[in-house]
Each structure stands twice: as structure tokens, then as C-alpha cells.
N, C-alpha and C positions, 0 to 999 in steps of 0.2 A: 213370626218367625219360618225360616221355611225348612221344613224340619230332613228334608232328601232322602226318605228312606226305602233305599235299593230293594222295592220287592222283584222286581222283576231277578234279581241275583240268584234266590230261591225257589224256581220255577220246579225244578228236578226232583230240590230237599222236599216240597212240600208233595209231590206226587209220588214218591217213596213214603212219606206217613200216610197220604188217605191209602196206599196200597194197606200198608198192613192192618193201619183203625178198619179198613173195609172185611178185611180176612179175619181180626180179631173177634168180628160180628158171631162169628158163627158161635154154635154151642160146644162144637167137636175143633180137635185137633188142626192147626195149617202147621204147614211144612215148611219151614225156613226156606227149602232152595225156591219156592216160590215169591221170594223175595229179592232172588240175585241178581238178577235181571235192572230192576228200579234204585238197586245199592251197589252197584258199581258205574249206573246211567251217572247219578249224581255225582260221582268224582270227589267225594270225603278228602278233606287235607289231610285225615286222620289215615285214608286209606286210596292213597297214592299209585300204587299197581294194583289195583283190583282186578283190573281187566288183565293183566299181564301175563303170562303163563308160568314167570319164573316167581317165586312166592314173595309177598310184601311182610318181611319181615318185623318189619316196626309195627304194624298193623296188627299182625298174630303177638306179637309179646304183648301188645296193648292189651288183644284182649288177652291174652292167658293169664293177665295178671288182676281181671280186673272178674275171673273166672274161678270156684273153687276148684283146688286140683282132680275132684272130681269127676270134671267135667271130660274126660280123656272116656271115661266109659259111659256117659248119661247118653240118652237118646231122646227120654221124656222129662219137659219144661213145665213145671205148673204153676200158673203166679194168682195171688189171691192177695188181700189186703189184711185178713186177721184169722186167726184159728177158726173161727166161727163161719168164716167162708168156704174151708176146706172143710169143717165139718155137713156143713147143705150138699157138697158137691163128693160125697161118701169119699172122702179123704179124712175119716175123725181124727187119726193118730201120727200127723205129720210130723210132729211137735216131739214125739219119742224116735223117728227119725235121729240117723247117725248129723249133728250139727256140722256145718260144713262153713268155712269162711275162705273170702279173696284176698289177698296184700294188697291192690289196690280200689279197691270199693266197698265199703259197707252195706252190708242188707245180710236179716235174717236168713238161712237156707239153709234147707234139711235134704240130703240123700238118704235110697232105703237100700242104700247098698245091694242095688241091682242096676239099674240106667234111670231111674226118675230124680228129678230133685224138681223139691217145691220152693218157692222163691218168694220170702212178702215183701209186696209192696206198697211205695207209702203215698204215691201220688201217678199220672200221666207219667213224670217226665223218668220216671222209673221205666215203663215199656221203652218211649223215647231213648234210651239209657242202654240197655237189656237186648235188645233184637238187634238194630245195629253190630254189638258183640259178637253176639251171637253169627248174627252173617258176614263179619269180618273173618272169624274164627271157623267156621263151617267150610268156608272160600280156602284160605293156605290153609286145613287142612288138607283138604284134598286137594292144591297143589302140591304139596310135598308127598301125599300119599302116590299121588300121580307118577311123579321121579322116583319114589323110591320103584316103586315097581317095576314103569321105566326096565331101572338099574337093575330089574331082577330078582331084589331084595336086597338085604344088610344085614340077612345072618350072621355071615360070616365075620362081621365087626365085632368083637367082644365087649360083653356088657358089663362085664364082671370087675375088670380090670380096667384101669386106669388110660386112657388113650394116647398111643405114641402120636407122631407129627405123621405119619406117614397115614395113620385113620383120622385123624383130622384133615388132613389132607384129602383122601377120599371122603368124604362125608361130604366137605364142602362142595367139591365137585359132582357129586349125587344128587345132591340140593338145589344147587346150583347157588350156593351162598357164599358170601368171601366168608375172612378168617375170622372179621370181628365180629359179622354175623352168627356164625356160628360159636363162636366165644361167647353173647350176650344170652344164646338157647343152653349152651353150659352152665353160665354165671343163676338162672332160674332153675333150671333140671337138675346140675351139680350129677349126682355119681349115674342118677338114671335117666341119663339124656339116649345113651343109645336104647334102650329098655322102650324109655316114650316112643321114639320112633320106630323104634319096631314094631310095633303098637299102632300108630298111624299108618304105617305101611300096609298092615293086616285087617284095616277095617274103614270105610267108605262113611265120613261123617255127615248123616242127614236127622238134624232136628227135629221134634212136633213137640211144639208149643200148644197150651189152653188156656188162656184169661179166664177167670173161673166164675172173676165179678167184674167190673170197670165201671158202677158209677159213681160220680162226685160223694151221695151221699156213703156209699160205703167206705172213700177214701177218707171223710171227717168223722165216721164212726170210729175208724182206728186211731182217728189223733187223739178224739174224743180217750180214749180207752187208754190211749197210750198216758193223756195228761193225770188222768183217773188213777195210774199207779203213783205216778208222783205224788199227787195231791193226798194220797191215803197213808203217805208214813213223811211228808212234809207242812200236813196243815199246818203245826209248834211253828214252825220258820217262816211259814210265810203268813201269817196272821199279822196283817192291816199294814205288814209293812213294805217302804217304797224299795221297788224293785228296777236296779239297771240289769236289763236283758243283755248278753254278750252271746253270738253266733260263733265258735271257732271252736277248740277241738278239745279235749280233757286232759291234757299235761303240763299243757306251757302256764297256764296260769295257777297250776296244782304246784309246778316245778317254783317262779315266781313266791309263793307267797310261806310257803313249808318251809323253807331251810334246809330241808332232808340232804341236798347232793351237796353242798355244799359242805354240812357239818360231817359230811362223809367221802372227802375226797381221798382221805388216804384209799382209805377201804375201795374206791373206787381206781384209781390209779395203779393198786397191785392188781385189780383184776385185768386190768388189758395186757399187765407183762404178767399177769399167770397162762391167759389166752395167749400170749406172744402174739401180740396183733401190732405188726410193727408198723401201721401206718398212721395209728393214733398216739402211738406211744411218740413218735418221733414229731406227731402234731403238738403234743401235750409240754415234751421240752421244747420246743419250740416259740411256745406261747409263755414259757416260764422266763426263756431268753427271749424275749421280746421280740424276737427274728420275725412272726408274723402279726399282723393285726389281730388277730381272730381273738374273739372274747376266753376267758377260762370259763365264766358262768355254764356257757353255752355248747362247751366243750363236755362239761361235768352233767348237763342235761342231757344231753346223748350218749353219753358211756354211761349213766343210769336206768338208762329206757333199755341196753345190753343187759345190765346187769340184774334188775328185778326179772328180766325174761329168762334167764340162766336156773334151769332148774336145780342147780346145784346150793345159789339162791334162795330158794323159796322165804326164806324168812323175812327179806327183805321186805317185799312186798307189801307183808303186814304192817313193820317197823314205819314202812310209806305209807301208809295209809295211817295209821296212829299218827303220825306228824305233822298229818295233813287235816286231822282231826282237831286236832290241837288247835289248829291256827282257822278254826269253824270252816272249815269244808267237809260239808256231809254230801255224800256220792251217790247215787240214782242209778243202778242200771237198770237198762231197757229189755223187761221180759218176756215180753211180746210186742208183738204187731211192729211199731216204729223201730228200726235197727239205728235208736238215737240216745246217747247217756243226757244224765244230765249234773247239773251240782250246783250249790246253793252254800254261798260264800257270806258269809257272817261279817260285813266291815268290822262291828265290836271288837273281833273276838283277836284280827290281826295283832301276830308277834312283831313292832317294830324293826328287832334285832334278828329277826330271821327273813324279813324280808330283803331280794335280790338287790345287792349294793347300788345299783344303777338307779336305784329311785329316791328321788328328793328325800329328809329326813324330817324335814321341815314339818310344823303343824298337826306330827302324825298322830299326837296325842288326843289330839281333838274327834281322832274319830271312835273314841271311846262313846261319845256321847250320840254315835251316828246309827238310827235305826235299823239305817239302810238295808238291803241284802245283792250280790249278784247268782240272775239268774243266766248260768253260763250251759250252754247246749254244745253237741257235738255236732257241726254243721251241717246239714241236713241238704238231701236233693233237689234242685229245681223247684218246681211245686211246691213241695212238701214242704217247704219254708214258709211259704202264706201260711196255707192250714196251721202249722206252730204257733206261729205267732199273733197271729187269730185267734190260737184256743186260750195260749197264754194269758193275754192283755184280754180278754174275757173273763178271766178269775182273778186277777191281779187287782188290786184297790188303787195301785200307779206305780206309772208305769216312767222315772226319772228319766233314762237313757236306753238307746238300741244301740248298738254297735257291733258290726259285721266283719268280722276278719276269715276271708278265704283265698285260694289260688286263683292264682286265673290267667290266662296269656295272652302276651305283649305284640303287639306289632308294631311298635319304635322304641320298645327297651332290649332289655337283656333279661336271663334267666336270672334272680336274688336281686332286679327291683321292685320299687314299693307303689303299687299307681292309688292317687287319691281321687276318684270321679266325684263329676259333681250336677253331670248328667249324663242319665240314662236310660236306653231307647229297650225294651222287656218285649220280645216278642211274642211273650202269652198273651199278653194283655194289646200288643202291637199303640199301647203309652209309650211317649215322652217325657222322662220324670228331670224338673230341674229342681233342686234343692241347694242347701248349704250343708255342704258336709263341715262337719266340726272339727273335723283335720287338716292339719294342713302341712307339708312336706316337716314343717320347721317341728315339726310336735316328732317327727318317727326319726330324722335327721342323726340328731343323738344317742340314739343308738343301736344307728345300722353301719356296718363295719362295710362292707364292700359295693352294696347297692348304690345304686341316686332311686334315690325320691321324685317323682313324678304327680304331683297335684294336681289341681284345675283339668284334668284329663273325661276324656267322653268313653261310656262303657255301655258294651251291648251285652245283656242277658240273654244266649243261643236257649235253644228248646234240647238239643243233647249235643254231647263232645263229636257222635260223627258225623251231626247235620248241618255239615258248614262246608266249601271248597274254597277252593282261591279266586273264582270269580265273587261269590259272596263273601270273601275277607275282603278285595280289594278292592267292591265298591261301598266300603262302609269305611274302608280306611281313607277314600276320598272322603267322607263326608267330614273324617276327623274321629273316629274312632277307634279309638286305641286300645283296648282293655275290653276281653273275651270272659263270659263269667256266667256261672248259672244261677244265682242268687238272689242280684241285687237286684230285680226286676219285681220277681213275686212278693220279698222283703217290704216295697216299698209302696207297690198295691195294699200291703195289711198297713201301711205304715196311710197309706191315705183314710184309710175308714179309724181308722185312731186319730183320725185330725179332723173329718167330715162326717156329718150327719149320713152316711149315703153309700153304697157301694162301690167298688175303684169304677171310673170309668173306662171307656175301650177303644184306641185308635185314638187321644189328642192328647194334646200339651198340656201333662197336668205339674204344676206349680205348689212344691210343698214347703215356702218359705215365710207358710206360720205354724210353729210348732211349740207346745205348751212342755217338751221334753226334746232334749239333746237327741242327737242323731249320725251315725258316720259307716263308713265305709272305708276299710283297707285294703286290698287286692294285694298279694306276693307273686310278682312273675315266673310260670313253673313251666310255662312252654313258650316256643319263638314258633308259631305256626311257616315262618317267612323259610325256618331250616330246611331244606325235603325232606322228608320223612322222616323226621325230628320230633320226639315227641314224649309224654314224662314214660310210655312204655321202652323206648330205646335210651335215654335218659333221665338216670332216676336223681332227683337232687341230693338224698342225702343228706350226708352232714352238713354240706354246704345250703342244706332251707334253713338250717336252725337259725340264721343269721337274721334273714327275713321275718321267718316267725315267729321269734322272740323278740325283734324290734320292735314289731307293731298290735305284739299282746304288751308289750310294758306303754304305748304309747295307750294302749284303752285304759289299763290298770291306772297310769298316772293320770287322766284324764278325769275317774271314777273317784281316785283319794280328791284332787284339787276341787273337786265340786264339792266335796265332802266337807274339804276342810276350811274353803270359805267362810 
């Protein structure tokens, strides 16, 4: 088999990575500005206009959504794997700093209230994610600053009243943005738009970053501590029971089995009327009138998230958690180390009447005799997937199935499509993995309303979202790779070690056709890189992302139920 791996496509990307890893060997701080030349040279598909004088708003928005709001004040960033690492570096109280988060990336972060951000990292993938994001943010911040300074500032534009059309047009002209791009910024920053732009105009952004520890052993220790926290509280649930491991999220499985949204449909619909959400009201009316193909179940799950997040419905989250416990779901929050929550679902405690109505009801009574559990985690980033699955597999008596659900970019489909690979090239190990994916299009199609299901696809596991460019994607596309994601390769490396009595190889064709457990991967397209300048920062899937998310979750849950009731 000729793998046709286009290594020449990532020379500029590898130069960028070598540059920041060599700088990170320093025991002191490194300046992000020292990476700007190699960052712009790689022509990242997420930062197409890095070299331009005008702002690349898609890149700035992408970075903004993956950094906490306090990043506007931050000058110093500390990276470490655990509180022990921060303690040794003379930062003993970071977990008592202000807890902060980002809308588009799960990562434990703490802000000292002044100018320092501490971020807990789970693997080298966090470095490959954070450094390009910080570099892009600094580049685009300073472009905006230069334009504001050149215009003499924007102090004359009031920030305490809604902007009129004349003020919007002036801002767009000063910042060299389209009205659409300015609207995107306003959607993110809301009433703080002018104040944030005034802050940008007043300050040059210069990040300084320090990696406190970076050995493989440090990452393994953090993963071991993460597992110990779960095992301490879950010993009774785990004791000798067969396990189905799922990497997905912590909301879709819970909604499918608890029945809470269906039982509270009236309150949910009243809620969207009360908050006067016209778009959701119209969608619900269209669903009821069968004027659209959208599923009511997905709609209710979407509204439920908003409903529980509203401070006026504080008791709803507790009621929802109680309903989940009644059907055998136990939630384990990640208090420290990896920002990866976990759930255990006892299959013999599922209540058939509460299950999502799209699941077949035949033979469900047989689940009462099942000793199996589902161990579900909030999907990790990149190499942390290898560490987590390896740690869990070492501590479980029997893994009966492994199923991964996650986002990806598609080179031949549309946002909302579901992609099912059976070949994965992993940039980390440089292996090409060949395997029988337990899912086919037929498993997902009954549950998917709007997109297409593409099986027998070839996926590539990349090291970071910024660490790809047009040349890179074009050469892989010529070799038939259409699915770009970040976790399948590391998971397959761990699966190799669950099958064979040795460590995973490097730079080989690896056949994983012989396994005594079931495994499969489902990806749903949330990005189309060939759409110039478009990414998840610019086009958020929101409600319409519910369709592929629940279609794939239903396929996984149906697979497990079928195997336990045969």
C-alpha cells in the first residue's frame, strides 16, 4: 500500500513548531512576538490574512472565542500540568485565583486579577493549540490598534448607548471591516464593543509565556491524578463491570436517557415565549405544523440548555440532575488537572419509558440483566485522548466497546454532514491506521435530518487547528483524505496497545482488524476549510449542530443497547 503522505506540505508548519518548542526549553518567559514571523510564514488556513495590513477578523474571532474574556488585560501566561507544578514554580495559590473560561475551548484557567493567566495543560496538544491562538490574537489585536491610532482614536464614539448606523459605518471604516464583520464583533462583545476597541487602541499587546514543566512524565502524572479523583468516588460502580467507553460530551447522552426535556416540554416552550425568542418560537411552531423536518426532541434539548443556564431557573439544573441519577447516570466533575468531566451510566437502571422516542423499544427489558456500564467523557484535546484511554484501560477489567464522537473539518462535504472513517493518518505517530469502523452510514441515516452520511472515508489527525495550510490540505485531498480532526490518531494508538503486547509503532501502516472489543468513530462536520476565511469562529453551528450531534449519539447508544440485548 502506497500511503502517499505529503510530508513536503508541512515544512513551514514544522519550522513554526520547532521554533516555539526550542524557545519553550528556556526556564524563563518567551515573547510571543518572536514567533510572529514563522507564524505568518506557514499561511495557516485559519489565518489566511496574517500578513495583510488589514485585520483578519475570522482569525481574531476564532482566537477570541478560545481565550477567556480577561485576555484583554493579560500580559503573562503560565502553563503547567497540575497544582504541584505551579507550587514548585512558586505559584502555590493559582487555584485560589479567579476561575475563568473560554466559550470555545475547555481548559482550566485562573486569572490573578491583574495581568497573569495560569492555564492547566493536559498534553503537548494544548501547547500546539494555545501558542498559535495567542500569536494570532496578538497579531490581530495590534493591527486593530494601529488602525485606531492612525484614525486619531475613537474616544468620540459613545460606548454607553446603542450604536447608530452612522457610528457603525465610522467604526467599520476605521477598522477596515465590512459591516458584516463588525456585526460579528458586536455579537461577541455586545454592549462592550466600543469599550473593548478603546482598550485595544490604548494598548500594544505583547504576551509573554512560560512553560513550567513539559516532560511526558508530567502529563502522565496529571492523567493519573485525574483518574484517581474519579476512581475514589466510583469504586462501587466500576467493580468488575464490563465497560463501554465513549468520548463525546456530557449533555447528549444524558438528555437521551433522562427524559427530562420531554417531561418539561410545556415549561420549556413557555420559557421561549417569556424571553420573546422569536426565532425559536417560529421554529417550534413550524415543527408542530410539520412545515420543517427538524426533530422536536433536538429542539427541546437545545432549549433545555438555555433554560437551565438562566439564573431565574436555578432549581431546574438540580431537578435535571436528579432525573439523571434516577436512570443510573452519575456525573464526576473534574476538580483539578485535566478539564475532562466524566459520567458513568448503569445500563440495568435505564427506564425504557424515559428514553428518547427515536430509540427502538424491542428487548429493552433485557437490559435489567446487564452488568455493563457506559463510561463517558467530555472529549479531550489531541494527545490527551491517548493518555486518558490508556489510563482507563489499565484500570478497567473489561472494555467491551470504544466509541468516539467529535467535530471535524470536511474537504468534500458540508457543515452538518457525518463522516465515518476507516483509514486514519496520525500526524503524531506518523502511522496510517486501517480498521473496521463498527459504524456504517446505515447506523446514522435514520437519525440525521439535514446532512449526509459519508462512510468509508479517510481521516487525518492533525496536531492543531492552526497547524494546517492550503498546500497541506490540497496534497492530502489528492490522496483521498477528506476528514480533518484531532483525536482519532491518539485514540487508535491507545487501541493498538489494548490489542497488542507492545507500544504502538511509528511511521508504519498499522492494521487493527483483529480486536476482541467493538470500536468506531463518528465525526460531524463543523468546518469547511475550503470556504475561504470561514471557520467556527465566523460561523457557529448553534442550534443546527444539534442534528448531527444527536444523530451520532443515538447511533452509539443504539449500538450499545443492541449488543447488550442480543
